[in-house]
C-alpha positions in Angstrom: 0.0 0.0 0.0 2.9 2.4 0.6 3.6 3.1 -3.1 -0.1 4.1 -3.5 0.0 6.3 -0.4 3.2 8.0 -1.5 1.8 8.6 -4.9 -1.4 10.1 -3.3 0.8 12.5 -1.2 2.7 13.6 -4.3 -0.6 14.2 -6.1 -2.3 16.3 -3.5 0.1 17.8 -0.9 1.1 20.6 -3.2 -2.5 21.7 -3.8 -2.6 23.6 -0.6 -6.0 22.4 0.7 -5.1 18.8 1.6 -2.4 17.2 3.6 -1.6 13.5 3.1 0.6 12.3 6.0 1.5 9.1 7.8 2.5 8.3 11.4 4.7 5.5 12.6 2.7 4.1 15.6 5.8 2.2 16.8 7.9 5.3 17.3 8.1 7.2 20.5 6.6 10.3 18.9 3.8 8.3 17.1 2.6 6.1 20.0 0.7 8.9 21.8 -0.9 10.1 18.6 -2.1 6.6 17.6 -3.3 5.9 21.1 -5.4 9.1 21.1 -6.9 8.2 17.8 -7.8 4.6 18.9 -5.6 2.9 16.3 -5.4 -0.8 16.9 -4.4 -2.3 13.6 -1.9 -1.3 10.9 -2.2 0.3 8.5 -5.2 2.4 9.6 -6.4 5.3 7.5 -8.2 8.2 9.0 -9.4 11.4 7.5 -10.2 14.8 9.2 -12.6 17.5 8.1 -14.6 20.3 9.7 -17.4 17.8 10.0 -15.5 15.0 11.7 -13.6 17.3 14.1 -10.4 16.2 15.8 -11.8 12.7 16.3 -11.7 12.0 12.6 -13.3 9.1 10.7 -11.9 5.7 9.7 -11.5 5.3 5.9 -13.2 2.1 4.8 -12.8 2.2 1.0 -10.4 0.5 -1.3 -6.6 1.0 -0.9 -5.4 1.3 -4.5 -4.2 4.7 -5.6 -7.3 5.0 -7.8 -9.6 4.4 -4.9 -7.8 6.7 -2.5 -7.5 9.5 -5.1 -11.2 9.3 -6.0 -12.1 9.6 -2.3 -9.9 12.6 -1.8 -11.2 14.4 -4.8 -14.9 13.7 -3.9 -14.8 14.1 -0.1 -11.7 16.0 1.0 -10.9 18.6 -1.6 -11.8 22.2 -0.9 -15.3 23.0 -2.1 -16.7 26.2 -3.4 -17.8 28.6 -0.7 -21.1 30.2 -1.9 -20.7 33.1 0.5 -17.1 34.2 -0.2 -17.0 32.6 -3.7 -13.6 31.1 -2.8 -12.5 28.0 -4.6 -15.4 28.4 -7.0 -15.1 27.7 -10.8 -17.3 29.3 -13.4 -19.8 26.4 -13.4 -20.2 26.6 -9.6 -20.5 30.4 -9.7 -23.3 30.0 -12.3 -25.1 27.5 -10.0 -24.8 29.9 -7.1 -26.3 32.7 -9.1 -29.2 30.3 -10.1 -30.0 29.7 -6.5 -30.1 33.4 -5.7 -33.4 34.6 -4.3 -34.7 31.1 -3.4 -36.0 30.7 0.1 -34.6 28.1 2.6 -37.4 25.6 2.0 -36.7 25.4 -1.7 -32.9 25.2 -1.1 -33.4 22.5 1.5 -35.7 20.5 -0.8 -33.1 20.6 -3.6 -30.4 19.6 -1.1 -32.3 16.5 0.0 -32.9 15.6 -3.6 -29.2 15.7 -4.4 -28.3 13.8 -1.3 -30.7 11.1 -2.4 -29.0 11.0 -5.8 -25.5 10.9 -4.2 -26.5 8.1 -1.8 -27.7 6.0 -4.8 -24.7 6.9 -6.9 -27.3 7.8 -9.6 -26.3 10.2 -12.5 -28.4 13.3 -12.8 -29.1 14.2 -16.4 -25.7 12.8 -17.4 -23.8 14.7 -14.7 -21.2 12.8 -12.7 -21.4 12.1 -9.0 -18.6 14.7 -8.4 -20.8 17.5 -9.7 -23.7 16.3 -7.5 -21.4 16.4 -4.5 -20.2 19.9 -5.4 -23.8 21.2 -5.6 -24.5 19.5 -2.3 -21.6 21.4 -0.7 -22.8 24.7 -2.2 -26.4 24.2 -0.9 -25.1 23.2 2.5 -23.2 26.4 2.6 -26.3 28.4 1.7 -28.7 26.5 4.0 -26.3 26.1 6.9 -25.8 23.1 9.2 -28.9 21.5 10.7 -29.4 21.2 14.5 -28.6 17.5 14.2 -25.3 18.3 12.4 -24.4 20.8 15.0 -25.1 18.3 17.8 -23.1 15.6 16.0 -20.1 17.9 15.7 -20.3 18.9 19.4 -20.6 15.2 20.3 -17.6 14.3 18.1 -15.4 16.9 19.8 -16.6 15.9 23.3 -16.1 12.2 22.6 -12.6 12.8 21.3 -11.5 14.8 24.3 -13.0 12.2 26.7 -11.4 9.2 25.0 -8.1 10.9 24.6 -8.0 11.7 28.3 -9.0 8.2 29.2 -6.4 6.7 26.9 -3.6 8.9 28.4 -4.7 7.9 31.9 -4.8 4.1 31.0 -1.3 4.4 29.5 0.0 6.1 32.6 -1.6 3.4 34.8 -0.1 0.7 32.7 3.4 2.3 33.0 2.9 2.6 36.7 1.9 -1.0 37.4 4.2 -2.7 34.9 7.1 -3.1 37.3 4.7 -4.7 39.9 3.3 -7.1 37.3 6.8 -8.0 36.1 8.0 -8.6 39.7 4.9 -10.7 40.3 5.5 -12.8 37.2 9.1 -13.4 38.2 7.9 -14.5 41.7 5.3 -16.9 40.3 7.9 -18.2 37.8 10.4 -18.8 40.6 7.7 -20.5 42.8 6.6 -22.7 39.9 10.2 -23.7 39.1 10.7 -24.7 42.8 7.6 -26.8 42.8 8.6 -28.4 39.5 12.0 -29.3 40.9 10.5 -30.7 44.1 8.1 -32.9 42.2 10.9 -34.0 39.9 13.1 -34.9 42.8 10.4 -37.0 44.5 9.8 -38.8 41.2 13.4 -39.7 40.8 13.5 -41.1 44.4 
């Protein structure tokens, strides 16, 4: 997988809006990061956006370069901001102008329609899923996050802080009791060796 990951980094890290990076979970500097993120197996891929917060989300797609590149382009690339017009191309600007004057109910209805198309990976009048996703992002910017989305974001941040604190506490506890456990294991091993030798001696008699 490393060649695909390195190629992904070369393709996107110079774009300015995305950072593709890796962490060595076996190194001293990486152990804490991986513990806080709940990494249990290797390699684990996580992605971070404004929606996921610091907790991030596990990537569960394919691991070829093509799969990874498609995911980055569809889900992580900077999208057009309908309010500032930043990162907007001509097609997106035209779409924003088309929505001008529509009330929230109409924008929300169109947003739900496009979400349904995206969920089913259905083409809309010959347009690609990428264009559907771009329109969804524009409409989300115009409508604003729902109450549920706000609550999910708050929960994500609270969950991350709680789990990160617990993880650090458990690691500290493990470090503190490790010498006791090692000493106990040695005592038991010595006792077992003594018993074994005693039984062996009686058997020989």
